[in-house]
KENU-486785 format. One record per residue (C-alpha): residue in one letter; x, z, y. Coordinates in steps of 0.1 Angstrom, whole numbers, padded with zeros to 4 digits, always signed. Each point is the difference from the previous one (the first is absolute). Layout:
BEGIN
AXZY...
***
This chain:
BEGIN
F+0434-0678-0203F-0037-0008+0005P-0014+0025+0025G-0035+0003+0011D-0013-0013+0032Q+0002+0032+0019V+0023+0030+0002K-0014+0035+0002Y+0010+0035+0010L+0009+0025-0027D-0030+0022-0006H+0014+0034+0009R-0033+0017-0007K+0007-0001-0038E+0030+0023+0002K+0014+0027+0022V+0021-0010+0030T+0026+0024+0012I+0013-0001+0036Q+0032+0018+0009Q+0023+0003+0030N-0026-0011+0025G-0006-0032-0019F+0037-0009-0006I-0007+0004-0037V-0033-0012-0016S-0004+0000-0038T-0023-0003-0030S+0007+0003-0037K+0008-0037-0001W+0020-0006+0032E+0019+0017+0029R+0009-0012+0034T+0026+0016+0023I+0008-0010+0036I+0034+0007+0016Q+0003-0009+0037K+0035-0011+0009K+0017+0001+0034V+0009-0033+0016P+0038+0000+0007N+0007+0004+0037E+0017-0034+0003F-0033-0018-0006G-0018+0017+0028T-0023+0031+0001G-0036-0009-0006S+0006-0036-0009A-0011+0003-0036T-0016+0023-0026V+0017+0003-0034L-0017+0016-0030D+0009+0003-0036F-0029-0001-0026I+0008+0013-0035F-0025-0007-0027K-0001+0015-0034T-0026-0018-0022K-0011+0003-0036L-0025-0027-0008E-0021+0007-0032I-0031-0022+0006D+0000-0033-0018N-0003-0033+0019E+0008+0015+0034E+0026-0007+0026W+0010+0024+0028F+0014-0010+0033V+0005+0017+0033R-0014-0015+0032F+0017+0007+0033N-0022-0006+0030A+0010-0005+0036P-0018-0014+0031I+0018-0033-0002S-0016-0035+0003N+0023-0019-0022K-0026-0028-0006G+0008-0003-0037V+0038-0004+0005F+0024+0023-0018H+0037-0001-0010T+0020+0010-0030D+0037+0000-0008L+0016-0022-0026N+0032+0020-0005G+0002+0025+0028A+0014-0025+0024N-0022-0031+0000F-0038+0000+0005D-0031-0018-0010T-0031-0004+0022H-0035+0000-0018H-0034-0010+0013F-0032+0016-0014R-0025-0026-0014S-0036+0010-0005D-0005-0029-0024L+0024+0014-0026P-0004+0029-0023I+0018+0033+0004Q+0026-0008-0026S+0011-0030+0020Q+0006+0023+0031V+0024+0024-0017F+0037-0006+0005P+0033+0016-0011M+0014+0026+0023P+0036+0007-0010T+0004+0026+0028L-0022-0008+0030A-0034-0011+0013S-0010-0003+0037I-0029-0009+0023E+0000-0001+0038D-0017-0011+0032S+0011+0000+0036N-0004+0038+0003Q+0015+0015-0031R+0016-0008-0034L-0006+0019-0033T+0027-0003-0026V-0001+0015-0035L+0034+0005-0018S+0003+0008-0037E+0029+0012-0021H-0009-0024-0028A-0019-0033-0005Q-0038+0001+0003G-0030-0023+0003T-0015-0003+0035A-0028-0017+0019S-0018+0001+0033L-0037-0005-0009K-0014+0012+0033D+0012-0001+0036G+0021+0030+0008T+0008+0009-0036I+0028-0001-0025D-0008+0006-0036V+0028+0010-0025W-0006+0004-0037L+0008+0033-0016D-0010-0003-0037R-0023-0018-0024R-0014+0005-0035L-0014-0029-0020L-0016-0003-0034R+0006-0037-0004D+0030-0022+0002D+0005-0016+0034E+0014-0032-0016R+0034+0005+0017G+0020+0003-0032L-0004+0037-0009G-0025-0008-0028Q-0018+0033+0004G-0017+0022+0026V+0017+0025+0023R-0009+0036-0011D+0033+0018+0000N-0005+0015+0035V+0020+0031+0008L+0003+0021+0031T+0014-0024+0026K+0017+0009+0033T+0000-0025+0029R+0014+0004+0034F-0009-0021+0031R+0013+0002+0035L-0023-0011+0028L+0011-0011+0034L-0025-0005+0029E+0019-0016+0028T-0013-0009+0035E+0031-0017+0015N+0033-0018-0008Y-0016-0026-0023D-0010-0036+0005S-0037-0007-0007D+0001-0037+0009P-0015-0018-0030S+0021-0031+0007T+0033+0019-0007E+0014+0011-0033F-0009+0035-0011E+0029+0025+0005I+0001+0038-0005T+0012+0023+0028Q+0032+0020+0000L-0020+0032-0006C-0016-0016-0031K+0034-0011-0013A+0013+0035+0003M-0031+0015-0017W+0002-0026-0028D+0037+0007-0006E-0006+0038-0001L-0029-0004-0025N+0017-0025-0023H+0036+0012+0003P-0003+0038+0001L+0029+0023+0002E+0016+0005-0034I+0014+0035-0007F+0027+0003-0027G+0009+0036+0002G-0009+0033+0016I+0003+0038+0000G-0024+0023-0017N-0031-0009-0020P+0003-0036-0013T-0038-0004+0003S+0004-0001+0038L+0018-0033-0002M-0013-0036+0002G-0027+0003-0026G-0019+0024+0023L+0005-0016+0034I-0036-0013+0004E-0015+0032-0013T+0022+0020+0023T-0011-0021+0030E-0036+0007-0009K+0007+0037-0002M+0017-0001+0034L-0031-0017+0014H-0023+0026-0015L+0023+0028+0014D-0001-0016+0035N-0038-0002-0001N-0003+0036-0012E+0024+0012+0028K-0020-0021+0026N-0033+0016-0012K+0016+0034+0001G+0011-0005+0036S-0035-0012+0009S-0017+0031-0015E+0023+0023+0019G-0010-0017+0033N+0034-0016+0006T-0009-0029+0024N+0037-0012+0003A+0001-0034+0017V-0030-0017+0015P+0004-0038+0006F-0019-0016+0029V-0022-0031-0007F-0011-0023+0029M-0029-0024-0008V+0007-0030+0023H-0015-0034+0007D+0008-0021+0032R+0000+0024+0029V+0037+0001+0006D-0003+0015+0035Y-0019+0030-0014F+0025+0005-0028K+0030-0001+0024V-0016+0029+0019A-0007+0019-0032I+0036-0004-0012E+0013+0012+0034S-0020+0032-0005L+0013+0003-0035R+0036-0006+0012N-0004+0030+0024S-0015+0023-0026D+0015+0022-0027F-0006-0025-0028P+0032-0002-0021K+0012-0036+0002K+0015+0002-0035L-0034+0004-0015P-0020-0031-0011L-0019-0017+0028I-0024-0022-0018I-0016-0030+0018S-0030-0014-0018H-0006-0035+0014D-0034-0016-0001G+0015-0034-0001H+0033-0017+0009V-0005+0000+0037P+0033-0014+0015E+0001+0021+0031M-0007+0032-0019M+0026-0008-0027E+0026-0008+0026Y-0005+0033+0017V+0000+0020-0032K+0033-0017-0010S+0015+0013+0032L-0008+0036-0011K+0020-0001-0032S+0032+0009+0016E-0016+0032+0014F-0025+0011-0026N-0002-0001-0038V-0026-0027+0001I-0019-0011-0032Q-0022-0030+0005I-0030-0007-0022F-0023-0030+0003H-0037+0000-0010P-0001-0028-0026H-0036-0008+0009A+0004+0001+0038C-0027-0019+0018Y+0027-0012+0025D+0019-0017-0027H-0030-0013-0019P-0027-0006+0027H-0021-0023-0022E+0003+0019-0033F-0013+0033-0013P-0001+0027+0013A-0001-0020+0033D-0024-0027+0009A-0013-0013-0034P-0034-0017+0008E-0007-0008-0036L-0004+0038-0006N-0031+0000+0022E-0018-0025-0022G-0028+0019-0017Y+0012+0033+0015E-0028+0020+0014G+0022+0019+0024D+0008+0037+0006I-0025+0028+0006Y-0008-0016+0034H-0002-0035-0016N+0032-0011+0018K+0020-0027-0018R+0035+0007-0010S+0026-0002+0028P+0038+0005+0001W-0005+0020+0032A-0014+0027-0021T+0021-0002-0032C+0036-0008+0009A+0011+0034+0015K-0015+0020-0029H+0016-0021-0026H+0033+0004+0018W-0003+0038+0002I-0009+0003-0037W+0030-0021-0011M+0023+0017+0024T-0008+0036-0010K+0002-0008-0037T+0033-0018+0004V+0016+0027+0021F-0010+0029-0024D+0013-0021-0029M+0033-0006+0018D+0033+0015-0012F+0018+0012+0031D+0037-0001-0003I+0007+0033+0018E+0013+0033-0011D-0032+0020+0007S-0031-0005-0020V-0031-0015+0017E-0033+0018-0005S-0018-0008+0032I-0002-0031+0023F-0010-0004+0037F-0022-0031+0008I-0004-0014+0035E-0010-0033+0016E+0019-0021+0025D-0021+0012+0030Y+0010+0037+0000V+0028+0019+0017V+0013+0033-0014S+0012+0033+0015P+0036+0011+0002T-0007+0025-0027I-0020-0022-0024Y+0022+0005-0030S+0004+0038+0002T-0038+0001+0006I-0006-0020-0032M+0024+0022-0020Q-0016+0032+0012G-0036-0013-0006L+0008-0011-0035S+0016+0034-0008L-0033+0016+0010A-0023-0025-0018V+0018-0014-0030N-0009+0029-0023D-0036+0004+0010S-0023-0023-0018K-0027+0003+0027Y+0021-0022+0024F+0000-0038-0001G+0032+0001+0020I+0010+0003+0037I-0011-0020+0031F+0015+0000+0035D-0028-0006+0025R-0028+0026+0000T-0022-0025+0020N+0001-0025-0028S+0015-0026+0024G-0025+0010+0026T-0031-0006-0021D-0010+0037-0005K+0009+0018+0032A-0032+0021-0001K+0008+0012-0036V+0036+0010+0003P+0012+0035-0007H+0002+0022+0031V+0036+0003+0011R+0013+0025+0026A+0024-0011+0027G+0035+0000-0012E-0011+0007-0036Q+0024-0009-0028D-0020+0003-0033W-0013-0020-0028H-0038-0004-0004E-0023-0011-0028M-0020-0031+0006Y-0017-0028-0019F+0017-0034-0005K-0014-0031+0016T+0027-0024+0012G+0034-0004+0015P+0036+0005-0013F+0004+0025-0028A+0024+0014-0026I-0011+0005-0036G+0017+0009-0032R+0001-0016-0034K-0027+0023-0014T-0025-0011+0027W+0009-0037-0006Q-0006+0005-0038K-0035+0013+0008V-0007-0033+0019I+0013-0019-0030N-0023+0020-0023A-0030-0009+0022R+0010-0037+0004D-0033-0013-0013V-0019+0020+0026F+0025-0010+0028C-0002-0037-0008E-0037-0002-0005R-0008+0017+0034D-0014-0027+0023E+0023+0011+0029Y+0026-0022+0016N+0019+0030+0016W+0025+0015-0025D+0000+0033+0018W-0038+0004+0000T+0000-0009-0036L+0023+0030-0006V-0025+0021+0020Y-0027-0012-0023L+0020+0013-0030M-0001+0034+0016S-0038+0001+0003Q-0025+0018-0022E-0012-0034-0012V+0030-0004-0022K+0003+0018-0033E+0019+0032+0002D+0028-0010-0024L+0007-0031+0021R-0006+0015+0035L+0029+0003+0024P+0006+0032+0020Y-0013-0005+0036L+0020+0026+0018V+0033-0008+0017L+0024+0020+0022V+0006-0012+0035P+0024+0013+0027S-0015+0015+0032V+0022-0024+0020I-0007-0037-0006Q+0030-0016-0017V-0010-0037+0000T-0017-0021+0027H-0018-0033-0003I+0013-0024+0027G-0027-0028+0000T-0026-0007+0026E-0027-0017-0022G-0008+0024-0028M+0021+0005-0030H+0011-0037-0003G+0002-0012+0036S+0025-0026+0011K+0012+0017+0032I+0021+0031+0006G-0018+0025+0022N+0016+0018+0030S-0017+0034-0005W+0019+0013-0030S+0031+0021-0001I+0025+0012-0026P-0014+0031-0018K+0016+0034+0007P+0021+0020-0024F-0016+0023-0026H+0015+0030-0018G-0029+0018-0016T+0003+0018-0033D-0033+0019-0004V-0034-0013-0013I-0033+0010+0017H-0027+0000-0027S-0030+0011+0022V-0015-0035+0005S-0024-0012-0027F-0009-0036-0006S-0022-0019-0023P+0009-0034-0015T-0009-0029+0023T-0028-0023-0012F-0009-0034+0014K-0015-0033-0010A+0024-0026-0012N+0010-0027+0024G+0000-0028-0026G+0023-0029-0001F+0016+0009-0034H-0026-0009-0027H+0010-0033-0015P+0008+0003-0037K+0033-0018+0006D+0012+0026+0025I-0011+0029-0023E+0017-0015-0030H+0032-0006+0020C+0000+0036+0014K-0004+0014-0035S+0028-0022-0014I+0024+0013+0027L-0009+0037-0006A+0000-0003-0038P+0032+0004-0021K+0022-0031+0006W+0009-0007-0036Q-0025-0003-0029L+0005-0006-0037F-0020-0029-0015A-0005-0012-0036
***
């Protein structure tokens, strides 16, 4: 085993790559990768972890090559990673830049893991592999190798008898219930133990009724078929305009007083409390965490924490990292990089991607999601309004989604659609800002345009979306600029100092109910155009943005 100095991506340009089931299956003539998302058992807490199975089928036919898979996560493990000895005891390893790659690869009987104070990534395997952590935030696991020469380990010949090989990994990304203190001995969580036991001691079936091919030998394949069926049914429901359940997502930071008022309005609305109420924290703010904890007995709360929150890492990227301004010429206005401009956008990018990737443990499928910030109150009819609006907009590709304040939070009072007194109708309008509900198809369009989104020198995430709707963007990447908006405002901003003030005003009121079902198409708008506000131009911010919006798992060789 004498590898070169650098690893490299497989060059997919040399052969056809087939993508199926919305990316759950990716294959070429030499390898195939299938992803199965597993549900976390209820006893381990909803939203506390993500569990994915990766199934690789490889057929290596190129001499003197080794293939491995690299799993990436935004974890600062500082060169430390762990492997098991026998499924019960564990070794801790430290990366050394003064040693060659072959000195950094260790046996992995069943497990490899990296962690920091925010999250832990663990890779489980159903048989022994070789593993390494050659970069921060990565776990590499060897899949196959083909050698012409003897490796001087006793075989006396090269390794060229490669056959089609199937390898199954189980990935756990955990955000709580583990000890990240480097001074303590590494231990796996109860969830990890359960997933390990299920993977390495699967259910054995010794008899059955009917076709014998449906027994144990086909369990994995049956599971894959069930996944494909579920996805087909989900896509079918989406194409028919079935909005089903719509979870609510609150983006919060440290304004607990605002959020208490927002939740009180939600409490008095028609929002079904059994549906997921997702709280995306921009940092582990003690007062906010304590309040959200008090809501769990009333709502189906799912907490997610931005792993790069500026509150948690005030002196690290993407917060205040002075070294990034060395040699940096600044944004379009020659301003140096500032966390004031970057933190909120990074949080929104991560939050939206995380939520749309989430597996909601509810009976109804989730095709659309409602996003709102901590400083808004909602009307008593907010949920029925969302459901009605989505039923009108979901099948029409000209709509970005639905919004709930025709004044764009008071910024466009002169340009709002004309509304008659007492009117209960939906109007067409252009998107600019404020709470909104969008579907998976719209979000996929944002993902497709991630390079344009991330390279726009604009610190506001909402105005970056507006730019994607403009004529300046290529048609195949352009977002639809029209939205539907109810004639009666359904959300109200409660601050006194702009969108991000620190004081609650006294001139706001809870929005009135809305029951409109018809769309008025008479108003015509053109896409909004404006000059970028800057603040998001540093190569590090652009690179980080693209890495979040890109597919999470990549195959290396």
